[in-house]
Backbone as CSV, one residue per row, in Angstrom:
resi,resn,N_x,N_y,N_z,CA_x,CA_y,CA_z,C_x,C_y,C_z
1,MET,-3.025,-55.131,39.655,-3.148,-55.350,38.204,-3.512,-54.052,37.510
2,PRO,-2.762,-53.677,36.494,-3.146,-52.486,35.723,-4.453,-52.723,34.986
3,ILE,-5.218,-51.666,34.833,-6.503,-51.756,34.142,-6.282,-51.499,32.653
4,ILE,-6.696,-52.445,31.835,-6.564,-52.328,30.380,-7.957,-52.259,29.778
5,ALA,-8.170,-51.283,28.922,-9.456,-51.140,28.239,-9.242,-51.277,26.738
6,VAL,-9.931,-52.217,26.127,-9.942,-52.347,24.670,-11.178,-51.614,24.170
7,LEU,-10.962,-50.581,23.370,-12.053,-49.729,22.907,-12.274,-49.951,21.415
8,ILE,-13.509,-50.307,21.065,-13.835,-50.632,19.671,-14.970,-49.730,19.196
9,PRO,-14.657,-48.674,18.430,-15.731,-47.870,17.829,-16.346,-48.637,16.663
10,CYS,-17.666,-48.662,16.586,-18.322,-49.500,15.579,-19.464,-48.783,14.882
11,TYR,-19.540,-49.039,13.577,-20.695,-48.612,12.790,-20.970,-49.689,11.750
12,ASN,-22.040,-50.444,11.945,-22.449,-51.510,11.016,-21.332,-52.532,10.777
13,GLU,-20.929,-53.207,11.858,-19.877,-54.222,11.750,-20.394,-55.577,12.245
14,ASN,-21.648,-55.915,11.914,-22.225,-57.162,12.428,-21.537,-58.410,11.881
15,ILE,-20.872,-58.294,10.750,-20.201,-59.457,10.159,-18.927,-59.808,10.928
16,THR,-18.239,-58.809,11.463,-16.903,-59.026,12.025,-16.800,-58.843,13.537
17,ILE,-17.747,-58.168,14.159,-17.560,-57.752,15.546,-17.417,-58.936,16.504
18,LYS,-18.118,-60.009,16.277,-18.025,-61.175,17.167,-16.604,-61.732,17.182
19,LYS,-16.002,-61.863,16.013,-14.634,-62.395,15.920,-13.640,-61.437,16.568
20,VAL,-13.827,-60.132,16.352,-12.910,-59.146,16.934,-12.939,-59.242,18.458
21,ILE,-14.119,-59.308,19.035,-14.247,-59.412,20.499,-13.609,-60.706,21.001
22,LYS,-13.842,-61.800,20.312,-13.275,-63.089,20.703,-11.752,-63.044,20.657
23,ASP,-11.202,-62.507,19.567,-9.739,-62.477,19.406,-9.069,-61.646,20.500
24,TYR,-9.641,-60.487,20.820,-9.005,-59.612,21.813,-9.274,-60.091,23.235
25,SER,-10.349,-60.822,23.436,-10.589,-61.446,24.738,-9.539,-62.519,25.011
26,GLU,-9.152,-63.233,23.983,-8.131,-64.274,24.138,-6.737,-63.669,24.254
27,ALA,-6.477,-62.599,23.506,-5.159,-61.977,23.535,-4.920,-61.216,24.833
28,LEU,-5.975,-60.582,25.355,-5.874,-59.793,26.590,-7.015,-60.207,27.526
29,PRO,-6.919,-61.394,28.133,-8.039,-61.895,28.947,-8.352,-61.020,30.161
30,GLU,-7.389,-60.236,30.631,-7.616,-59.378,31.796,-8.247,-58.037,31.432
31,ALA,-8.400,-57.762,30.137,-8.887,-56.449,29.695,-10.409,-56.378,29.697
32,ASP,-10.907,-55.167,29.891,-12.331,-54.891,29.679,-12.510,-54.461,28.226
33,ILE,-13.458,-55.063,27.544,-13.677,-54.757,26.129,-14.956,-53.948,25.985
34,TYR,-14.824,-52.758,25.436,-15.950,-51.852,25.234,-16.225,-51.709,23.743
35,VAL,-17.464,-51.832,23.366,-17.897,-51.549,22.000,-18.797,-50.324,22.050
36,TYR,-18.406,-49.301,21.319,-19.210,-48.078,21.243,-19.916,-48.049,19.894
37,ASP,-21.222,-48.243,19.948,-22.022,-48.281,18.723,-22.385,-46.865,18.290
38,ASN,-22.090,-46.570,17.017,-22.281,-45.217,16.494,-23.446,-45.190,15.491
39,ASN,-24.660,-45.455,16.008,-25.882,-45.428,15.193,-25.924,-46.523,14.133
40,SER,-25.461,-47.707,14.481,-25.514,-48.823,13.527,-26.962,-49.141,13.168
41,THR,-27.175,-49.475,11.907,-28.512,-49.856,11.455,-28.670,-51.373,11.377
42,ASP,-27.605,-52.116,11.703,-27.700,-53.570,11.760,-27.700,-53.985,13.240
43,ASN,-27.402,-55.226,13.518,-27.454,-55.721,14.904,-26.068,-55.828,15.529
44,THR,-25.173,-54.877,15.206,-23.822,-54.865,15.764,-23.851,-54.861,17.286
45,ALA,-24.650,-53.976,17.875,-24.681,-53.841,19.335,-25.150,-55.133,20.007
46,GLU,-26.184,-55.761,19.454,-26.709,-56.982,20.039,-25.670,-58.112,20.001
47,ILE,-24.996,-58.247,18.858,-23.965,-59.285,18.727,-22.825,-59.022,19.705
48,ALA,-22.429,-57.752,19.832,-21.340,-57.404,20.737,-21.686,-57.731,22.179
49,GLN,-22.897,-57.436,22.556,-23.327,-57.703,23.932,-23.363,-59.204,24.218
50,LYS,-23.868,-59.992,23.286,-23.917,-61.439,23.448,-22.506,-62.047,23.453
51,SER,-21.556,-61.341,22.833,-20.180,-61.846,22.767,-19.369,-61.479,24.001
52,GLY,-19.977,-60.760,24.932,-19.307,-60.466,26.200,-18.728,-59.081,26.328
53,ALA,-18.923,-58.215,25.330,-18.395,-56.848,25.403,-19.341,-55.947,26.201
54,ILE,-18.799,-54.891,26.741,-19.599,-53.842,27.374,-20.013,-52.878,26.269
55,VAL,-21.297,-52.771,26.016,-21.781,-51.975,24.880,-22.281,-50.623,25.372
56,ARG,-21.794,-49.577,24.728,-22.260,-48.215,24.987,-22.559,-47.545,23.648
57,TYR,-23.161,-46.369,23.721,-23.646,-45.736,22.498,-23.170,-44.285,22.399
58,GLU,-22.866,-43.872,21.178,-22.587,-42.466,20.856,-23.463,-42.093,19.669
59,ARG,-24.418,-41.190,19.887,-25.395,-40.857,18.856,-24.886,-39.837,17.849
60,ARG,-23.867,-39.075,18.210,-23.302,-38.120,17.253,-22.432,-38.893,16.261
61,GLN,-22.758,-38.779,14.979,-22.072,-39.587,13.981,-20.639,-39.133,13.790
62,GLY,-19.741,-40.089,13.637,-18.353,-39.778,13.340,-17.405,-40.402,14.345
63,LYS,-16.284,-40.917,13.846,-15.329,-41.607,14.707,-14.725,-40.674,15.751
64,GLY,-14.484,-39.413,15.383,-13.948,-38.458,16.340,-14.886,-38.257,17.514
65,ASN,-16.177,-38.191,17.245,-17.158,-38.051,18.324,-17.154,-39.269,19.240
66,VAL,-17.001,-40.448,18.644,-16.952,-41.675,19.447,-15.709,-41.680,20.334
67,MET,-14.574,-41.310,19.759,-13.322,-41.293,20.529,-13.412,-40.313,21.690
68,ARG,-14.021,-39.163,21.463,-14.167,-38.166,22.529,-14.939,-38.756,23.707
69,THR,-16.045,-39.421,23.403,-16.873,-40.011,24.458,-16.146,-41.148,25.164
70,MET,-15.461,-41.999,24.426,-14.730,-43.104,25.033,-13.674,-42.584,25.999
71,PHE,-12.908,-41.597,25.567,-11.834,-41.074,26.403,-12.376,-40.401,27.659
72,ARG,-13.545,-39.794,27.563,-14.130,-39.138,28.733,-14.703,-40.146,29.731
73,GLU,-15.302,-41.210,29.224,-16.055,-42.108,30.087,-15.229,-43.219,30.719
74,ILE,-14.161,-43.660,30.052,-13.430,-44.841,30.505,-12.181,-44.433,31.277
75,ASP,-11.977,-45.051,32.434,-10.760,-44.876,33.218,-9.956,-46.164,33.167
76,ALA,-8.712,-46.061,32.725,-7.851,-47.235,32.633,-6.392,-46.783,32.685
77,ASP,-5.506,-47.746,32.850,-4.069,-47.454,32.821,-3.525,-47.536,31.400
78,CYS,-4.177,-48.338,30.568,-3.790,-48.463,29.169,-5.043,-48.607,28.317
79,TYR,-5.072,-47.888,27.227,-6.212,-47.924,26.308,-5.723,-48.480,24.967
80,LEU,-6.375,-49.517,24.492,-6.064,-50.073,23.172,-7.250,-49.804,22.259
81,ILE,-7.019,-49.051,21.201,-8.063,-48.726,20.232,-7.903,-49.620,19.016
82,VAL,-8.987,-50.261,18.607,-8.940,-51.106,17.425,-10.265,-50.983,16.678
83,ASP,-10.208,-51.030,15.377,-11.433,-50.982,14.579,-12.186,-52.306,14.683
84,GLY,-13.488,-52.242,14.445,-14.319,-53.433,14.558,-14.454,-54.214,13.267
85,ASP,-13.588,-53.947,12.292,-13.732,-54.564,10.975,-12.839,-55.785,10.764
86,ASP,-12.125,-56.220,11.815,-11.268,-57.403,11.749,-10.142,-57.257,10.728
87,THR,-9.592,-56.055,10.612,-8.448,-55.851,9.719,-7.124,-55.893,10.477
88,TYR,-7.172,-55.759,11.812,-5.958,-55.772,12.634,-5.884,-57.057,13.436
89,SER,-4.683,-57.591,13.577,-4.493,-58.855,14.273,-4.340,-58.632,15.775
90,ALA,-5.040,-59.440,16.563,-4.929,-59.370,18.020,-3.582,-59.892,18.514
91,GLU,-2.822,-60.538,17.641,-1.511,-61.058,18.036,-0.567,-59.941,18.465
92,ASP,-0.788,-58.734,17.942,0.109,-57.618,18.251,-0.327,-56.830,19.487
93,ALA,-1.473,-57.164,20.047,-2.036,-56.364,21.136,-1.153,-56.371,22.376
94,ARG,-0.644,-57.525,22.773,0.141,-57.624,23.997,1.413,-56.776,23.915
95,VAL,2.069,-56.796,22.774,3.285,-55.996,22.603,2.972,-54.512,22.757
96,MET,1.889,-54.062,22.136,1.522,-52.656,22.199,1.163,-52.227,23.621
97,VAL,0.407,-53.060,24.315,0.011,-52.747,25.692,1.231,-52.710,26.610
98,ASN,2.156,-53.653,26.433,3.352,-53.690,27.278,4.231,-52.457,27.094
99,LEU,4.260,-51.912,25.886,5.045,-50.701,25.664,4.494,-49.522,26.477
100,VAL,3.179,-49.503,26.655,2.565,-48.445,27.473,2.794,-48.715,28.955
101,LEU,2.542,-49.941,29.395,2.582,-50.254,30.824,3.997,-50.419,31.366
102,SER,4.908,-50.946,30.550,6.250,-51.266,31.047,7.322,-50.296,30.582
103,GLU,7.101,-49.611,29.451,8.148,-48.745,28.903,7.701,-47.292,28.776
104,ASN,6.599,-46.963,29.445,6.140,-45.573,29.564,5.865,-44.892,28.220
105,ALA,5.458,-45.669,27.241,5.045,-45.051,25.983,3.695,-44.355,26.184
106,ASP,3.522,-43.201,25.558,2.250,-42.488,25.635,1.330,-42.840,24.472
107,MET,1.934,-43.090,23.324,1.159,-43.519,22.155,1.956,-44.583,21.416
108,VAL,1.335,-45.737,21.227,1.952,-46.802,20.427,1.151,-46.919,19.139
109,ILE,1.824,-46.731,18.040,1.182,-46.740,16.728,1.329,-48.119,16.091
110,GLY,0.205,-48.724,15.735,0.238,-49.986,15.003,0.521,-49.711,13.536
111,ASP,1.747,-49.924,13.126,2.233,-49.540,11.799,1.854,-50.591,10.755
112,ARG,0.835,-50.276,9.950,0.405,-51.173,8.872,1.303,-51.066,7.648
113,LEU,1.778,-49.835,7.389,2.426,-49.547,6.109,3.781,-50.221,5.970
114,SER,4.417,-50.565,7.093,5.689,-51.293,7.036,5.471,-52.794,7.002
115,SER,4.213,-53.203,7.017,3.894,-54.628,7.066,3.146,-55.047,5.795
116,THR,1.864,-55.354,5.922,1.125,-56.000,4.831,0.100,-55.090,4.159
117,TYR,0.046,-53.809,4.525,-1.046,-52.952,4.063,-1.081,-52.817,2.543
118,PHE,0.058,-52.564,1.939,0.068,-52.263,0.505,-0.267,-53.474,-0.358
119,THR,-0.108,-54.667,0.192,-0.495,-55.862,-0.566,-1.923,-56.286,-0.253
120,GLU,-2.390,-56.025,0.958,-3.728,-56.441,1.364,-4.821,-55.447,0.943
121,ASN,-4.510,-54.165,0.995,-5.530,-53.150,0.729,-5.886,-53.120,-0.753
122,LYS,-7.182,-53.222,-1.045,-7.635,-53.261,-2.437,-8.384,-51.983,-2.850
123,ARG,-8.479,-51.002,-1.961,-9.259,-49.802,-2.257,-8.438,-48.797,-3.061
124,LEU,-9.026,-48.337,-4.142,-8.347,-47.455,-5.087,-7.930,-46.160,-4.398
125,PHE,-6.706,-45.734,-4.637,-6.131,-44.468,-4.169,-5.780,-44.441,-2.677
126,HIS,-6.169,-45.470,-1.892,-5.874,-45.428,-0.463,-4.375,-45.522,-0.193
127,ASN,-3.663,-46.344,-0.979,-2.215,-46.452,-0.798,-1.532,-45.111,-1.057
128,THR,-1.927,-44.462,-2.159,-1.360,-43.157,-2.489,-1.705,-42.127,-1.412
129,GLY,-2.946,-42.159,-0.935,-3.372,-41.215,0.093,-2.586,-41.366,1.379
130,ASN,-2.349,-42.615,1.803,-1.567,-42.847,3.018,-0.136,-42.345,2.869
131,ARG,0.453,-42.575,1.706,1.820,-42.084,1.469,1.866,-40.558,1.486
132,LEU,0.870,-39.926,0.864,0.835,-38.463,0.803,0.710,-37.856,2.197
133,VAL,-0.219,-38.383,3.000,-0.415,-37.865,4.361,0.852,-38.069,5.189
134,ARG,1.457,-39.230,5.077,2.699,-39.499,5.813,3.799,-38.521,5.420
135,PHE,3.938,-38.279,4.127,4.968,-37.345,3.649,4.731,-35.932,4.190
136,LEU,3.476,-35.456,4.129,3.165,-34.097,4.563,3.419,-33.915,6.059
137,ILE,2.933,-34.857,6.866,3.102,-34.741,8.313,4.578,-34.770,8.688
138,ASN,5.313,-35.721,8.136,6.732,-35.833,8.481,7.534,-34.628,8.008
139,LYS,7.131,-34.060,6.884,7.842,-32.883,6.366,7.534,-31.657,7.224
140,ILE,6.268,-31.447,7.528,5.865,-30.256,8.276,6.355,-30.307,9.712
141,PHE,6.245,-31.479,10.346,6.551,-31.585,11.772,7.903,-32.236,12.048
142,GLN,8.697,-32.423,10.984,10.071,-32.921,11.104,10.127,-34.202,11.940
143,SER,9.320,-35.160,11.534,9.235,-36.430,12.251,9.519,-37.573,11.289
144,ASN,9.382,-38.782,11.796,9.596,-39.965,10.955,8.567,-41.039,11.299
145,ILE,7.315,-40.623,11.405,6.242,-41.570,11.693,5.942,-42.375,10.430
146,LYS,5.831,-43.663,10.571,5.670,-44.530,9.398,4.212,-44.730,8.986
147,ASP,3.283,-44.590,9.931,1.865,-44.792,9.608,1.045,-43.764,10.380
148,ILE,0.547,-42.767,9.681,-0.158,-41.660,10.332,-1.614,-42.014,10.611
149,MET,-2.252,-42.763,9.722,-3.709,-42.898,9.758,-4.192,-44.262,10.250
150,THR,-3.332,-45.020,10.867,-3.751,-46.315,11.382,-4.786,-46.157,12.490
151,GLY,-5.736,-47.096,12.545,-6.742,-47.081,13.599,-6.389,-47.989,14.765
152,TYR,-5.188,-48.532,14.758,-4.742,-49.473,15.790,-3.686,-48.786,16.645
153,ARG,-4.054,-48.403,17.873,-3.140,-47.645,18.731,-3.357,-48.013,20.194
154,ALA,-2.309,-47.822,20.976,-2.402,-47.947,22.424,-1.980,-46.626,23.052
155,PHE,-2.635,-46.256,24.153,-2.382,-44.963,24.787,-2.206,-45.119,26.291
156,SER,-1.450,-44.191,26.845,-1.355,-44.088,28.295,-2.521,-43.263,28.822
157,LYS,-2.749,-43.360,30.118,-3.810,-42.577,30.739,-3.496,-41.091,30.668
158,VAL,-2.221,-40.736,30.800,-1.824,-39.324,30.742,-2.204,-38.714,29.396
159,PHE,-1.962,-39.446,28.320,-2.301,-38.924,27.000,-3.806,-38.785,26.835
160,VAL,-4.542,-39.847,27.165,-5.985,-39.871,26.932,-6.698,-38.776,27.702
161,LYS,-6.327,-38.589,28.963,-7.038,-37.641,29.812,-6.588,-36.196,29.607
162,ASN,-5.584,-35.991,28.774,-5.114,-34.627,28.510,-5.077,-34.312,27.019
163,TYR,-5.877,-35.055,26.268,-5.921,-34.851,24.814,-7.263,-34.224,24.423
164,PRO,-7.250,-33.011,23.894,-8.497,-32.363,23.472,-8.920,-32.835,22.084
165,VAL,-9.963,-33.636,22.012,-10.442,-34.142,20.725,-11.233,-33.033,20.024
166,ILE,-10.789,-32.659,18.842,-11.450,-31.608,18.063,-12.179,-32.190,16.861
167,SER,-11.537,-33.117,16.167,-12.111,-33.689,14.951,-13.358,-34.512,15.257
168,LYS,-14.255,-34.579,14.279,-15.498,-35.326,14.445,-15.486,-36.657,13.696
169,GLY,-14.644,-36.766,12.664,-14.694,-37.949,11.817,-13.389,-38.718,11.767
170,PHE,-13.096,-39.308,10.593,-11.943,-40.186,10.445,-10.606,-39.435,10.468
171,GLU,-10.646,-38.111,10.430,-9.406,-37.346,10.510,-8.824,-37.338,11.917
172,ILE,-9.498,-38.003,12.863,-9.061,-38.044,14.253,-7.659,-38.642,14.383
173,GLU,-7.321,-39.661,13.560,-5.995,-40.283,13.662,-4.885,-39.287,13.334
174,THR,-5.113,-38.472,12.305,-4.133,-37.449,11.949,-3.983,-36.439,13.079
175,GLU,-5.097,-36.029,13.654,-5.071,-35.050,14.739,-4.322,-35.594,15.955
176,MET,-4.565,-36.853,16.319,-3.887,-37.451,17.470,-2.378,-37.503,17.257
177,THR,-1.977,-37.875,16.056,-0.548,-37.990,15.769,0.137,-36.633,15.875
178,ILE,-0.476,-35.611,15.296,0.124,-34.277,15.336,0.171,-33.733,16.759
179,HIS,-0.886,-33.974,17.527,-0.897,-33.529,18.928,0.241,-34.192,19.704
180,ALA,0.435,-35.486,19.506,1.493,-36.200,20.218,2.875,-35.690,19.817
181,LEU,3.056,-35.400,18.528,4.332,-34.861,18.066,4.588,-33.474,18.643
182,ASP,3.586,-32.626,18.599,3.759,-31.247,19.049,4.022,-31.168,20.544
183,LYS,3.366,-32.026,21.327,3.504,-31.972,22.786,4.595,-32.907,23.305
184,ASN,5.371,-33.452,22.380,6.558,-34.242,22.736,6.217,-35.461,23.601
185,PHE,5.096,-36.110,23.304,4.766,-37.358,23.984,5.685,-38.474,23.483
186,ASN,5.824,-39.486,24.298,6.662,-40.631,23.957,5.911,-41.517,22.966
187,ILE,6.325,-41.484,21.708,5.650,-42.223,20.642,6.499,-43.431,20.256
188,ARG,5.864,-44.582,20.187,6.536,-45.796,19.716,5.724,-46.380,18.560
189,GLU,6.401,-47.111,17.699,5.722,-47.761,16.574,6.005,-49.254,16.564
190,VAL,4.983,-50.018,16.230,5.105,-51.471,16.154,4.526,-51.924,14.812
191,PRO,5.300,-52.597,13.971,4.717,-53.150,12.738,3.644,-54.181,13.097
192,VAL,2.471,-54.038,12.517,1.360,-54.939,12.842,0.843,-55.608,11.576
193,ILE,0.257,-56.774,11.765,-0.332,-57.506,10.647,-1.642,-56.835,10.253
194,TYR,-1.784,-56.554,8.967,-3.025,-55.965,8.450,-3.577,-56.889,7.379
195,LYS,-4.887,-57.105,7.433,-5.537,-57.889,6.374,-6.781,-57.144,5.914
196,ASP,-7.118,-57.315,4.662,-8.268,-56.599,4.113,-9.564,-57.116,4.744
197,ARG,-10.595,-56.305,4.644,-11.891,-56.690,5.203,-12.372,-58.014,4.606
198,PRO,-13.034,-58.835,5.411,-13.599,-60.076,4.849,-14.739,-59.766,3.884
199,GLU,-15.055,-60.721,3.053,-16.115,-60.531,2.058,-17.451,-60.235,2.740
200,GLY,-18.145,-59.228,2.217,-19.424,-58.821,2.790,-19.320,-57.654,3.744
201,SER,-18.093,-57.350,4.189,-17.871,-56.219,5.097,-17.422,-55.026,4.268
202,ASN,-18.138,-53.924,4.378,-17.870,-52.760,3.541,-17.228,-51.633,4.323
203,SER,-16.259,-50.972,3.694,-15.581,-49.834,4.322,-16.516,-48.638,4.397
204,LYS,-16.413,-47.882,5.474,-17.223,-46.670,5.646,-16.508,-45.443,5.111
205,LEU,-15.246,-45.611,4.699,-14.461,-44.483,4.208,-14.840,-44.131,2.784
206,ASN,-14.903,-42.846,2.496,-15.042,-42.354,1.134,-13.699,-41.749,0.733
207,THR,-13.077,-42.318,-0.285,-11.712,-41.949,-0.638,-11.541,-40.450,-0.813
208,PHE,-12.459,-39.808,-1.520,-12.260,-38.407,-1.867,-12.756,-37.447,-0.784
209,SER,-13.969,-37.680,-0.262,-14.489,-36.758,0.750,-13.699,-36.858,2.053
210,ASP,-13.397,-38.092,2.494,-12.615,-38.241,3.720,-11.161,-37.828,3.497
211,GLY,-10.648,-38.084,2.289,-9.293,-37.618,1.975,-9.192,-36.108,2.018
212,TYR,-10.222,-35.432,1.500,-10.251,-33.969,1.554,-10.285,-33.481,2.999
213,LYS,-11.081,-34.147,3.853,-11.160,-33.752,5.264,-9.814,-33.909,5.958
214,VAL,-9.108,-34.982,5.635,-7.802,-35.211,6.251,-6.810,-34.130,5.823
215,LEU,-6.781,-33.815,4.525,-5.866,-32.773,4.032,-6.224,-31.410,4.618
216,LYS,-7.523,-31.151,4.758,-7.972,-29.903,5.376,-7.534,-29.840,6.840
217,THR,-7.622,-30.979,7.529,-7.181,-31.043,8.923,-5.688,-30.780,9.034
218,ILE,-4.908,-31.368,8.126,-3.463,-31.137,8.139,-3.151,-29.659,7.968
219,ALA,-3.842,-29.002,7.017,-3.616,-27.572,6.788,-3.983,-26.752,8.032
220,SER,-5.107,-27.094,8.657,-5.546,-26.355,9.851,-4.572,-26.545,11.010
221,LEU,-4.126,-27.786,11.209,-3.204,-28.056,12.303,-1.820,-27.481,12.022
222,PHE,-1.419,-27.440,10.768,-0.170,-26.769,10.381,-0.229,-25.301,10.778
223,ARG,-1.357,-24.662,10.494,-1.553,-23.260,10.885,-1.551,-23.090,12.404
224,ASP,-2.222,-24.006,13.102,-2.376,-23.862,14.552,-1.098,-24.200,15.316
225,TYR,-0.367,-25.236,14.864,0.802,-25.696,15.601,2.105,-25.073,15.116
226,LYS,2.158,-24.656,13.845,3.379,-24.064,13.279,3.040,-22.730,12.610
227,PRO,2.509,-21.765,13.363,2.028,-20.522,12.730,3.129,-19.699,12.075
228,TYR,4.332,-19.698,12.649,5.399,-18.885,12.050,5.756,-19.401,10.660
229,VAL,5.922,-20.714,10.534,6.253,-21.292,9.229,5.082,-21.106,8.266
230,PHE,3.872,-21.352,8.736,2.676,-21.259,7.890,2.530,-19.847,7.305
231,PHE,2.545,-18.838,8.171,2.336,-17.469,7.697,3.562,-16.913,6.974
232,SER,4.742,-17.419,7.303,5.941,-16.999,6.577,5.905,-17.487,5.133
233,LEU,5.391,-18.702,4.921,5.270,-19.215,3.555,4.286,-18.372,2.744
234,ILE,3.160,-17.997,3.371,2.195,-17.137,2.693,2.827,-15.787,2.383
235,ALA,3.537,-15.244,3.365,4.197,-13.943,3.172,5.234,-14.014,2.063
236,ALA,5.999,-15.088,2.026,7.023,-15.235,0.988,6.383,-15.307,-0.398
237,GLY,5.258,-16.037,-0.500,4.554,-16.105,-1.784,4.031,-14.748,-2.213
238,GLY,3.488,-13.997,-1.241,2.987,-12.659,-1.560,4.081,-11.722,-1.992
239,ILE,5.204,-11.759,-1.296,6.340,-10.881,-1.649,6.884,-11.241,-3.021
240,LEU,6.969,-12.520,-3.325,7.452,-12.945,-4.640,6.528,-12.430,-5.743
241,PHE,5.201,-12.570,-5.525,4.244,-12.107,-6.535,4.299,-10.599,-6.689
242,ALA,4.380,-9.878,-5.558,4.448,-8.412,-5.609,5.717,-7.957,-6.314
243,THR,6.804,-8.649,-6.095,8.078,-8.292,-6.738,7.994,-8.481,-8.244
244,MET,7.306,-9.537,-8.681,7.125,-9.765,-10.118,6.328,-8.623,-10.753
245,LEU,5.392,-8.044,-9.997,4.634,-6.904,-10.503,5.461,-5.619,-10.465
246,PHE,6.305,-5.491,-9.449,7.005,-4.229,-9.200,8.229,-4.032,-10.091
247,ILE,8.963,-5.109,-10.390,10.223,-4.977,-11.135,10.031,-4.312,-12.504
248,PRO,9.036,-4.703,-13.325,8.865,-4.003,-14.613,8.583,-2.509,-14.442
249,ILE,7.824,-2.169,-13.410,7.533,-0.753,-13.150,8.806,-0.019,-12.768
250,LEU,9.622,-0.640,-11.924,10.886,-0.024,-11.502,11.819,0.171,-12.688
251,LEU,11.942,-0.852,-13.541,12.826,-0.740,-14.713,12.347,0.358,-15.656
252,GLU,11.029,0.442,-15.838,10.466,1.484,-16.699,10.732,2.874,-16.126
253,PHE,10.641,2.995,-14.809,10.905,4.284,-14.166,12.376,4.677,-14.311
254,LEU,13.276,3.691,-14.146,14.703,3.979,-14.281,15.071,4.389,-15.707
255,ASN,14.346,3.850,-16.700,14.656,4.167,-18.096,14.021,5.466,-18.580
256,THR,12.800,5.724,-18.074,12.050,6.880,-18.608,11.814,7.987,-17.591
257,GLY,11.917,7.651,-16.310,11.657,8.650,-15.274,10.175,8.845,-14.979
258,ILE,9.319,8.024,-15.541,7.882,8.141,-15.295,7.317,6.785,-14.853
259,VAL,6.147,6.850,-14.192,5.457,5.641,-13.743,4.070,5.632,-14.377
260,PRO,3.920,4.990,-15.553,2.641,5.054,-16.254,1.582,4.082,-15.706
261,ARG,2.003,3.071,-14.903,1.057,2.036,-14.452,0.855,2.130,-12.938
262,PHE,0.197,3.177,-12.517,-0.039,3.382,-11.094,-0.927,2.300,-10.465
263,PRO,-1.983,1.836,-11.141,-2.798,0.762,-10.529,-1.985,-0.485,-10.178
264,THR,-1.092,-0.897,-11.086,-0.249,-2.057,-10.805,0.684,-1.789,-9.636
265,LEU,1.230,-0.579,-9.578,2.113,-0.201,-8.468,1.360,-0.250,-7.135
266,ILE,0.131,0.242,-7.136,-0.674,0.236,-5.907,-0.957,-1.206,-5.453
267,VAL,-1.292,-2.055,-6.425,-1.540,-3.463,-6.091,-0.283,-4.101,-5.507
268,ALA,0.870,-3.853,-6.111,2.128,-4.441,-5.625,2.442,-3.981,-4.209
269,VAL,2.302,-2.677,-3.956,2.573,-2.139,-2.621,1.601,-2.720,-1.597
270,THR,0.325,-2.861,-1.981,-0.672,-3.442,-1.072,-0.315,-4.873,-0.709
271,ILE,0.117,-5.648,-1.711,0.504,-7.037,-1.441,1.728,-7.093,-0.538
272,TYR,2.687,-6.154,-0.760,3.851,-6.087,0.134,3.416,-5.853,1.577
273,ILE,2.506,-4.931,1.783,2.053,-4.598,3.137,1.342,-5.784,3.779
274,ILE,0.436,-6.418,3.005,-0.287,-7.576,3.541,0.680,-8.702,3.889
275,SER,1.685,-8.914,3.046,2.659,-9.979,3.295,3.453,-9.716,4.563
276,ILE,3.861,-8.481,4.761,4.601,-8.135,5.983,3.722,-8.340,7.212
277,LEU,2.441,-7.960,7.100,1.517,-8.173,8.214,1.333,-9.660,8.506
278,MET,1.270,-10.478,7.451,1.172,-11.925,7.630,2.386,-12.453,8.397
279,TRP,3.560,-11.986,8.033,4.789,-12.428,8.688,4.786,-12.024,10.165
280,ILE,4.348,-10.803,10.445,4.264,-10.339,11.835,3.243,-11.162,12.626
281,CYS,2.109,-11.485,11.999,1.115,-12.347,12.651,1.715,-13.696,13.007
282,GLY,2.527,-14.240,12.093,3.182,-15.521,12.356,4.085,-15.457,13.571
283,ILE,4.830,-14.365,13.710,5.720,-14.204,14.867,4.915,-14.154,16.162
284,ILE,3.858,-13.342,16.165,3.029,-13.195,17.372,2.376,-14.521,17.754
285,LEU,1.798,-15.210,16.763,1.114,-16.476,17.041,2.094,-17.560,17.491
286,GLU,3.330,-17.528,16.970,4.342,-18.505,17.390,4.671,-18.330,18.873
287,VAL,4.747,-17.089,19.326,4.986,-16.822,20.752,3.837,-17.384,21.592
288,ILE,2.599,-17.176,21.133,1.427,-17.686,21.860,1.433,-19.214,21.911
289,VAL,1.751,-19.847,20.789,1.781,-21.317,20.739,2.857,-21.863,21.674
290,ASN,4.029,-21.247,21.679,5.101,-21.705,22.576,4.699,-21.544,24.044
291,LYS,4.023,-20.448,24.355,3.546,-20.253,25.720,2.513,-21.321,26.092
292,HIS,1.659,-21.679,25.109,0.665,-22.737,25.355,1.353,-24.062,25.629
293,ARG,2.441,-24.353,24.899,3.175,-25.598,25.153,3.736,-25.611,26.576
294,GLN,4.252,-24.468,27.018,4.778,-24.392,28.386,3.676,-24.642,29.421
295,LEU,2.523,-24.008,29.225,1.406,-24.184,30.150,0.897,-25.632,30.143
296,TYR,0.909,-26.260,28.959,0.483,-27.651,28.852,1.409,-28.559,29.654
297,GLU,2.720,-28.313,29.568,3.683,-29.104,30.332,3.468,-28.917,31.839
298,ILE,3.218,-27.692,32.253,2.961,-27.418,33.664,1.722,-28.181,34.130
299,MET,0.667,-28.184,33.276,-0.553,-28.900,33.606,-0.301,-30.401,33.747
300,LEU,0.512,-30.971,32.833,0.825,-32.392,32.909,1.579,-32.717,34.197
301,ASN,2.511,-31.847,34.580,3.295,-32.089,35.797,2.409,-32.037,37.039
302,LYS,1.410,-31.160,37.030,0.508,-31.072,38.167,-0.375,-32.308,38.284
303,ASN,-0.719,-32.859,37.100,-1.555,-34.071,37.116,-0.769,-35.281,37.578
């Protein structure tokens, strides 16, 4: 029998955690259900333990920190990650797990956005934020992922044990998706039922601060995974700006034979030099990134 682990990161989910554990116990009776309590101030851990889950603790605050600990501590053939807020349906769990165990998927994404998310979600700006993140990731990484930030995913052991978790908070979903795209893991998507939190259960997300962290993560990962494109865009912007400064000086020189604005000329030339250096940095870093991808593949084959 393959080992299936249902992993539930939790922070103050005493209203919903009992139902979540019950639903996934019924959907995947052979699975081990782990609840990782992340400094809850209510009785989430106690309820989870009484409901039959294996309760563990991560004292460093943030979902990324919890995911790092879960991936390090748990050994399984398939990992199903689900939030403890009862927004995802356990009816979709078996399909997601089977894609990992039977069809060699490395990451199965529970796609909310193609299902009920936009009608169920009542939080201001979250719909727009999800669309924006999806557009940016798909544009930068030339993909067609339908839901970047879903918290409902299934993973293979190969992915989990070879994934370096860097993010500390809710930007972890974006980081996982980009890592899977860059390393050419087998990604599958399944439309899943999404329902809004029940009354009395409050979201831990802050629309603006967490949205800023996600956008910052995208920019950082764009730089790290696509350095040639990233630095080439900066170089192109610099060259365009320098050219706008230089052309009037050139025209004036051609008409009069003199260069009266030396400070502007110096600034333009400096920007040209910096832009060229940026472009060269992009080339060098792209070679390093490609070499890292090769070494990563070799490491996976050895494992």
